[in-house]
N, C-alpha and C positions, 0 to 999 in steps of 0.2 A: 605598511607603507607602500609596498608594491601593488597591493590590492587597490589602494586609493589612486595610484598613478594610472592603473589600467582602466579604472572607471572614468577617470578624467579624459584619458586618451580616447575611450569609446565615445564619450559625449562629444568631444571635438570632432572625431571622425564622422559621427552621425550628422553633425551640423554641416560639415563640408560635403558629405554625400548628398544631402537633401538640397543644398543650395547650388552645388555643381557649377559655380561661376556662370550663372544664367546671363544670356544676352537679351537686352530689351528689344522687342521687335519694332518698337516705335523709333527709338533713338539709335539702335544698332550698337549701343555701348554695353559693356559688361556691368552687372549690377548685383547688389545683395538682394537676392530673391529666391524663393523656392522654385523647384524645377517644374517643367510642364506636366510631368507625370503626377506630381503632387497636386497641381491645380486641378487636373481631371478627377483624381480620386477624392480630393477634399470637396470639390464642387458637387460631385455625385452624392457624397455623404450628407452634406448640409442641405442639399435639395430635398432629401427625404424628411429632414427636420422641418423645412419650410412647409411641406405638404401636410405635416401633422399640425402645424400652427394655423394654416390658412386653408380654406376650401378653394378649389379652382372654380372660376365663374362658369356657370352652366349655360353657355351660349356658344355652340360650336362655330357658328359663322363669325362671331366677334373674336373668338380665340384664333381662328385661322387668319383673320384680318391683321391682328396684332403680330402673329408669327410671320406672315408674309412681308410686312414692313420690316420687321427685325431681320429676317433672312436677307432681304435686299441690301440693307445697310451693312450687315456682317460680311457679305461677299465683297464689299468695297473697302473693308477695314484692313488693318495691318495683320490680322490673323484669320484669314478666310478659311484656314484649315481646321479651326476649332469646331466641334459639334455644338453650335449654339442652339439653345432652346429659349423660347420666349413664352411666358405664361401670364395670363390675365387672372388675377386673384380676386375672389369675391370678398372684398373688404372695403369699408367706407373710408379707411385711412387714405390720406393724400400722400402717397408714397410710391417710390420705384427704387429698386436696388438690384445689385448684381453679385453673383458669386464667382470665384475663379472657375475656369473651365468653360465659361460661356453660358451660364445660367442667369437669365435676365427676367425680372418680375415687374409687372405693372399692376397697380390696383385699379379697380373700376372707380374708386374714390378720386384718384388723380385725373382719370379720364373725364369725369363729370365737369371739370373746369376748363377743358379744352374745347375748341370750336372748329378745328380743321385738322386734316391729316398731318400737316407739317408740324403742328404742335406735338402730336404724339411721336412723330419721327424724331423731333429734337430731344425729347426725354429719353427715348430708346437709344438714340445715338450717344447721348451722354453716358448712359450706363454701359454701352458697348465700349466706350472709351476707358472706363475703369478696368474692363477685362483686357483689352488690347494693351493698355499701359501697365498691366500686371500689378495693379495697386494692391490687390488682396495678397498676392504672393510676396510683395515687398513688405507689407505690414506684418505678415506672419513670420517672415524671416527675421525681421527686426525684433519681434517679440520673442522668437525662439532664441536669438542671440542673447537676449537678456536672461531668458530662462536657463540657458546653458551656463551662463556666468553664475547664476544662483546655485545651480546644481554643483558646479565646481567648488563653491564655498562649502556646501553641505557635505560633499564627498570628502573634501580636505579635512573637515573636522570630524569625519566618521559618522555623520548623521544624515538621514534623508535618503530617498530613493530617486532614481532617474525620473525625469518629468514624464507626464502622460500627455499624449497628443491632444486629447480633449481639453486639458487645462490650458495648453498653449494657444489653441486656436479659437477657443470659445468666444472671446470678445473681439477677435481681430477682424472678422469678416463682415459683420453686420453694422458696425458703427460707421459714421461718416469719415471722410478723409480730410486732410488739411488743405489749406488754400491752394498750395502748389498743385496737388493732385486733382483737386476739383477744377481748377482752371485748365489743366491739361485735358481733362475729360470734356470740358466745354469746347476746347479747340478741336479735339478729335471728333466729337459729335458733330460739330459744325462742318467739318471736312467730309464726314461720311454722308450727311444729308445733302450737301452740295453736290457730291459725286452722283447722287441719285436725283439731281435736278430740283430738289426743294430749295426754297430761298432761305439762306442762312439767317437773314434778318428776322424771320419768323421765330427763331430761337430766342431773340430778344423779347419778342411779343409774349411768348409763353412764360418767360422769366417774370415779366410784369404781372401776368395773370396769376401765377402761383405766389408771387410776392404779396399781391393783394389778398389772396386767400389766407396766407400765413398771418398777415397783420390782423385780419378780421378774426381768425381763429384765436389769436393771442389775446385780443381784446375780450372776446367772448369767454375764454377760459379764465381770464382775470376776474371778470364779473361773476362767474360761477365758482370761483375759488378752487380751480384745478390747474394742472399743468397741461400744456399742449405739445405734441410731438409733430414737427413739420417735416417735409421732405428734405433730406440732407443735400440733395444735388442742386445743380444749376445756380441757385442764388444764395445758398446757405452761408458761404464764406465771403460774399461780396454783394454790395447793393446793386440794384438794377441799372443804375447810371454809372457803374464802375467803368472808367475809361479803358482800362486794360482788357476787361471782359469784352467790351464792344469791339475793341480792335482785333482780338483773336477770332471773334465770330465773323466780323466783316471780311477779314483776310481770307476766309474760306470760300468767298464768292468766286475766286479764280478757278476753283475746281468744278464749277458748274458749267455745263454745256448749254449756252443760251440759245442754241439753235434747236434744242429739244424742248418739248412741252413740259411745263411744270406738272407733276402728278396731280390728278383730280382731287380737289379738296372736298367736293360735295358728298362723297360717300361716307365720310366720317360721321357727320350729323345724322345721316340716314340710318347708320348702324347703331348709333347711341339712342335713337328713338326707341323707348321701351326698356332701356337699361336701368337696372336697379339703382336707386339713389338712397344714400344713408344706410341704415341697418338693413341686413338681408332678412327677408321673411323666413328663410330656411334656418336662420340662426336665432331668430327671435327679435322682438321689437321692444325697445326701452322707451318709456314715457314717464319722465320724472323719476319717482322711486318705485314705479310699477313695471313689471316685465310680462309680456304676452308672447306666447309661442303657439302658433296655429297648428303646426304639425304634431306637436306633443299634447295639444289641448291643455295648455298649462298657463296658470296665472300665479305670480308671486309678487308680494308687496314687501319691500324692505323698509326700514325705519325712515321716517320723514327727514329729508335733508341729506340722506346718504346718497353717494354717487355710485351708480351701477357701472360695472365693467364686465363686458360680455366677450369671452373668447370661445374658440371652438370646443374647448374641453371643460371650461369652468365658468360659471356665472357667479359673480361676486359683487359685493357692495362695500364701500369704504365710508367710515364715519367722517363727518365734516372736518374734524381735526386730524384725521389720518391715523388715529391711535388704535382703531379697531376695524375688523373686517369680518364679514360673513361670506362664506364660500359655499357654493352648491354645485354638486356634480351628479350626473345621471349614471345609474348603474342598471344594467340589464340582468334580470333574475329569471329563473325558471320556476314558476309556481308548481305546487304550493310551497310557500315559505312561511315560517312562523314569524310574524312581524315583531313579536316581543323579543325574539332571540336574534333577529337580524342585526340590531344595533351592536350587540356583543360580538357578532361575527366580523364586524368591520373594524372594531377597535379592541385591542388586547385587554385593556383595563378600563371598565366603565362603572361608575357608582351613581347613586341617587337617580336611578332610572325611573322615569314616570311616563304614564300614558298621556299623550297630548293629541289623541286622534280627533279627527273632525268627522262630520257626517259623510264626507266623500272618501277620505283616505285614512289608513291606519298609520299612526305616527308615535314614536317613542323618543324621549330625549334624556340625556344624562350628562355626566362630566367624565371626560376621558383623561387619563394621565399617561404621559410619555416621558422618557428620559432624554434630555438634551445631550447629544453625543459630544458636543464641544465642551460643555461645562460639567456634565454629569449630574446636573440638577433636575429635579422633577418639575414638569410643567403641566398644568391643567388647562383644559379648554372645553367649551360646551359643544356637544354633538347631538345630532338627531338624525333619524331616518324616517322617510315617508314611503310607504309601499302602496302600489296601485296596479293590480294585475301583474303584468310582466315587467313593469317599470318600478324603479326605486330611486329615490333621491337621497343623497347623503349631504347633510348640512353641518358645517363646522363654524364655530365662532372663535376668532383669535384676536389677540391684541395685547397691548402693554398692560392693560388691566382686564380682568374677567368681565365679560358682558353681563349686564343685568339679566336676571331670569326673564322678565317680562319682554324685554327687547328681543331676545332670542326666540322665546316661545311664540311671540306674535308673528315673527317671520315664518316659523315652521307651520303654524296654524293657518297662515294666509294662503298656503299652497292648495290650489283647487283647479277644477276644470274651468274653461272659459264660459262665461255667460253668453247667450245669443247676441246680446248687445255689444259684447266685447270682441267678437270675431273680426269685425272691421278694424278694430284697433291693432289686431295682430297681423294685419296685412301690410306688406312692404310697400314703399313708395317707388315710383318709377318716373323716368324722364319722358316727357311728351313734347313733341315738336308742334308748334303752332305758327301760323303766318300772321304777323302783326297787321292789324287793320287800322284804318284811320281812327284816331281817338284812343287807341290802346296806349297805356303807360305801364311802366314797371309796377307801379302801385296797383293798377287794375289787374295786371297779369298775376301779381303776387296774391291777390285776393282769390284768384281762381286756383291757386296752388295748394296742395295738401301739405302745408308746413305749419308747425305749431308756433315757432318763434323766428324772429329775424327774417321774415319771409322776403321783404323787399331786398334786403342786403344779399340774401342767398340767390335770388333770381338775378340780380345784377352781376354777382360773381360768376355764376355758371354761364353767363352770356357775354362776359368781358365788357360789361357796362358799369363796372364799379369805379368810383363811388356815386356818380350822378348821371350816367348816360341814360338815354331813352331810345326805344326801338324805332327804326325807320319803317314806314309803311311797306309791307311786303317782305320784311326781314323774317327769316326763320328764327324763332325764339324758343328756348327750352323753358318749360314750366314743369311743375312736379305734380303728379297725380297720386 
């Protein structure tokens, strides 16, 4: 009994210690939130996880530009003492997010749809607002309170151990926030950009731009039978014509010094000229059910109709009904290696091993069996390895039902080097600025762009001319090369 009470007291004491009756720097009022030291340590920890999931965009000048804007905004924020960092990620996702402690991330994907510096400042300001408002610390404290209550029940019944920090925080930091916190971040972001003499109304403009992109992406995803993940901020919890949203943004105009010049908007387009668009060449290019990687000299073809998902560490494809998946990972090996034994070295139990080598690479496939730790039942799935010099690829086929032999073997056998005619297909696309001439239309500019589908819609979106705008003579227009 005393043992149970002491554990309960420890859990409660730990909760009080971590929360420490924090004061919100925006409101000045005490709140249920984790301490500043927690924010700094948690942010640093999750920052490393982000860098494992995403690559940093390889453009020092553009990285510095994003950081300079962010640092100017941060200095005018409610927490100028935090060591803010601003990172441009090499991802086509339309996203921006922040971690506690001042870690703010912008994807080049979201930058593609902006057309001036104030748009970028508005998005960065919104994410700074999440940090200064301590929204991540609030979310984590609320989740921890629930976790401690669950621990108390477990301890009281004599079962279970104290919670692990990773379990507590895993889902709290990266998800979007509720309407109240998003609106507060809108208000704070508008205030910070106004204090830097950007026009707060431009924040309304970027909301409209991103809303158009979200609507187009949702329609496209529906047509292609997949889900779409949009940017959580700015517009996710309210429509662009939300009266309250417009009021809090327009109210920030009082912070602007109208006697000072508005920051130059021309440099933004100049720096995005040549920025990667869509998938990155360094991570490989997807075209339908085919994958091309120039750096690895690699071609892979997945089953017809399957949807490819490409992350920094795993290349995968999902069946149309979502019931099966084929995953492929690269493994560095030190030759010489026995290809016939390599498959067995990657999986503890493999049966029915067969040689499925091609004229270019040596490959072996079989069926691996593992024990499900939660149910104790044996699970089988198809596996194969392909070796090529110092490179090796490990392929697994998983699903509710076992993949047909031919489907899996065809994917393994499709792995080969690029043909000379395919090298161009493995090259990434880039934004190019052109000056619209008399007679130019979005349709004609779209025909000049290196886009496979929805060319006109995409050119309109990245130039803020969606759904039916046309360029003016002399206007700088983004096309895709």
